[in-house]
C-alpha positions in Angstrom: 144.5 38.7 90.9 145.8 38.6 94.5 145.2 41.0 97.4 147.9 43.7 97.7 150.0 44.0 100.8 150.7 47.2 102.7 154.1 47.4 101.1 152.8 46.9 97.6 150.2 49.6 98.1 152.9 52.1 99.3 155.1 51.1 96.4 152.6 52.3 93.9 153.9 54.3 90.9 154.8 57.9 91.6 152.3 60.7 90.9 152.0 61.6 87.2 153.3 65.1 86.3 153.7 67.3 83.3 156.2 70.0 82.6 154.8 73.0 80.7 156.8 75.7 79.1 155.3 79.1 79.9 157.1 81.5 77.5 155.4 84.5 79.2 157.2 83.7 82.4 160.4 82.6 80.8 160.5 79.0 82.0 158.9 75.7 82.8 156.2 75.0 85.4 155.7 71.4 86.7 152.2 70.3 87.5 151.4 67.0 89.1 148.6 64.8 90.3 147.2 65.5 93.8 147.5 63.1 96.7 144.3 62.1 98.5 145.1 64.7 101.2 145.7 67.4 98.6 142.4 66.6 97.0 140.7 67.2 100.3 142.5 70.5 100.7 141.3 71.5 97.2 137.8 70.5 98.1 138.0 72.6 101.2 139.2 75.6 99.1 136.1 75.3 97.0 133.8 76.0 100.0 133.0 79.4 101.4 132.6 80.1 105.1 129.1 78.7 105.0 130.1 75.5 103.4 128.7 76.5 100.0 130.5 75.9 96.7 132.6 78.9 95.9 134.2 78.7 92.4 135.8 82.1 92.6 139.4 81.7 91.6 138.8 78.0 90.9 141.8 77.9 88.6 144.2 79.4 91.1 142.8 77.1 93.8 143.6 74.0 91.7 147.1 75.3 90.7 148.1 75.9 94.3 147.4 72.2 94.9 149.3 71.0 91.8 152.3 73.3 90.9 155.4 71.6 92.3 159.1 71.7 92.3 161.4 69.0 90.8 161.1 66.8 93.8 157.2 67.0 93.8 156.9 69.4 96.7 154.1 72.0 96.3 155.4 75.5 95.6 152.3 77.3 96.9 150.0 77.1 100.0 146.3 77.8 100.1 147.2 81.3 101.3 148.7 81.9 97.9 145.4 81.6 96.0 144.9 85.4 95.8 148.4 86.0 94.5 148.2 83.2 91.9 144.8 84.5 90.7 146.5 87.9 90.1 148.7 86.4 87.4 148.0 86.7 83.7 144.8 84.8 82.7 146.2 83.1 79.6 149.0 81.1 81.2 146.9 80.3 84.2 144.1 79.0 82.0 146.6 76.8 80.1 148.0 75.4 83.3 144.6 74.8 84.8 143.5 72.7 81.8 146.6 70.5 82.2 146.2 70.3 86.0 142.6 69.3 85.6 143.5 66.6 83.1 146.2 65.2 85.3 143.7 65.0 88.1 141.0 63.6 85.9 138.4 66.4 85.9 137.2 69.4 84.1 134.2 71.7 84.2 131.7 68.8 84.3 133.5 67.3 87.2 133.6 70.7 89.0 129.9 70.9 88.6 129.4 67.4 89.9 131.8 68.2 92.8 129.6 71.2 93.6 126.5 69.1 93.7 128.2 66.5 95.9 129.5 69.1 98.3 126.0 70.7 98.4 124.4 67.4 99.3 127.0 66.8 102.0 126.6 70.3 103.5 122.8 70.5 103.0 123.3 73.7 100.8 122.8 74.3 97.1 125.6 74.9 94.7 126.3 78.6 93.9 127.9 79.4 90.7 129.9 77.7 88.0 133.3 78.2 86.4 133.6 81.1 83.9 135.5 78.9 81.4 133.6 76.3 79.3 136.8 74.7 78.0 137.4 71.2 79.2 140.8 69.9 80.1 143.4 68.8 77.5 144.3 65.2 77.0 146.0 63.5 80.0 149.7 63.3 79.9 151.7 61.1 82.2 154.9 63.0 81.9 156.5 60.6 84.4 
């Protein structure tokens, strides 16, 4: 196996995505993998003002970093977390499971992330997700 060049790295396959029909909303929602920068944004959303793990609205936080348009552009910003968390729980939960799977994590990984963030910030983790369901099987969709 040879070393990759800059151009080969930037020519990596596109982000995986999955289109999900949400009958309650009358259409399809596209979820995709996060970029490295979006994962950092997501990790930041999981911290409160004192740099402690804050899993409130954890589903909405992930969805604001993964729901996208046809071109892959995110539909929401971190400022939309409150509005997204105000949507019906059932479709949000289904979307979260798929988004978590596309990004290779579930409840166990959230707990591990909390411990890692606590170690980095010198704080202890505070809380856990309310759902014990893990993510569904990964789908490449692309």
